[in-house]
N, C-alpha and C positions, 0 to 999 in steps of 0.2 A: 899781419893783416887781422882786422877785427871784423866780426860778423854782427849784423844788426839782428834784432829779434825776428824781423820778417824773413830773414834768409835761413834761420835755423829750422830743421825739419820738425814738424809736429807743433810748431808754435804759431798760434793764430792770434793776431792782435784784435782784442775786442773793440766793438764800435765805441767811439767817444765823440763828445761834442764840446765846443768851446764857446762859452757865452761871455761876451764882453759888454759890460754895462757902459753906458755913455760916459766918456771922460768928463771930469769935473762934476760928477754926481757927488753930492755931499755925503760922505761916508760917516759911519759911527765907529769911533775908536773907544776901546775900553777905558782909556785914560781921560777921555773927555768928561768934563763936568757940566753936562748939558741939563737944562730944565727938562722935565719929563715930557712936556708937550713938544719941545723942539726935537728931542730924541725921537719921539713917536712920529713926527713929520718926516724926519730923515728915513726912519725904518720903512714907512709907508712908500716913500719914493723908491727906495732900493727894491722893496718887494714887488712893486708894480713894474719897475724896469725889468727885473728878472723874468716876471710873468710874461711881459710883452715880447721880450727877445726870444724866450723859449717858444712861445706860440708862433712867432714869425718864422723861426727856424724849423718849425714842425717836428720838434723832437718827439719821438714816440713815447708812449707810456712804458716805463720800466718797472719791473718788480723790485729790483735791488740795484743800487749804484754806489760807486765810489766817487766822491767829490773832493777835489782840492781847489783851493782858491789862491790866486796870485794877486797880491796887492802891488800895484805900481804906484809908489808914493810920489808925492809932489817933488819937484826938482830942488827943493831946499836941501842942502847937503848936511844931513844928520844921519846918525845910526838909527836903524829901524828894527822894530820887533813885529814881524808879520802877524803873530798871534793876537796882537792888540786889536786887529780889525775883525776878530771873530764875530762881534755883534753885527757887522755889515754882512758877513758871509751867512750868518744865521737868517737874516732877513731875506737874502737872495735865495737861499734854499727853501724858505717858506714860499717864495714866489714860484719856485719849481713845483712845489706841492699844489699850489693854487692852479698852475697851468696843466696839471694832470701828468707831469713827467714822472713823479713818484706818488704812490698812494699815501705815504706818510714819511716823516723824517725821523722816525724812531730807530733804535739800534738794530732792529731786524731788517730794515729796509735801506739804511744809509751807513756807509763807512766814510767817516770824515765829518765835516769838511776839514781838510788838512791845510795848514797855511804854508805859503811860499812867498818869497819876496822877488819882485821883478825890477826891471829898470825904471828909473824915475820918469814920469811924464808930467807935463804941466797940469796942475789941478788934481792929480791922483786918479786912479782907475782901478776897478775891481773886475777880475776875470775869473770865471768858474770853468773848471774842466770836469766833465761828467763822463764816467766810464760805466758801461753796462756790465754788472758783475755776473749776470746770468749767462753771458756769452763767453765767460772765462772758464778755464779748467777748474772744477770744484776744489781740487787740491790746493789751489793758490788763494782761495778766499776763506780759509778757515777762521781768519780773524773776525769775520762777521758773525760767525756762529761757533765760538770756540768749544762749546760743550758737545757738539756733534748732534744735538737734538734736531729733529726736523722742525722747520719753521713754517 
C-alpha cells in the first residue's frame, strides 16, 4: 500500500495554481529562426495571455513561487526537448509579474521555470503550474536561498 503526501502526518500541500494558455497560441522555441519582430509579437501574445488568465483566476500576490511549465507539443510524431520552449515560459512568467502574482522574476522570488513535456495536442499548448513557496516548510526550499542569508 502506498501513501500520498496528503495522508502523511505533518505534510501540508502548499497552494498551487494551473494556468493553461489557449491552445494553438504561437509559442517561441529556442530553435526557431524568427525575425526579431515576429518573435516579439509572439512573446507579447504569450505574456498578455498569461496576464489575462492569471487575473481571471484571481491568483493572489505571492512573495516567492516555484513554477514549472508543461509543453504539450503539436501532434506531429517527433522527439521533443521541453527546454527548447523556455523563451515561451519566460514570456508567460513575465505576464505573471505584470499581473501582480510575483513582485519580480529574479532568483530571490522565483524557483524555475522548470520544463516538462506533456501529451501532444493539436497546435501545441503551454501550461504553467505555480506553487506558493512561502506556504511550504522552509527546510524544503533551501534551493531558493542556498546560502541561508535572509532575503
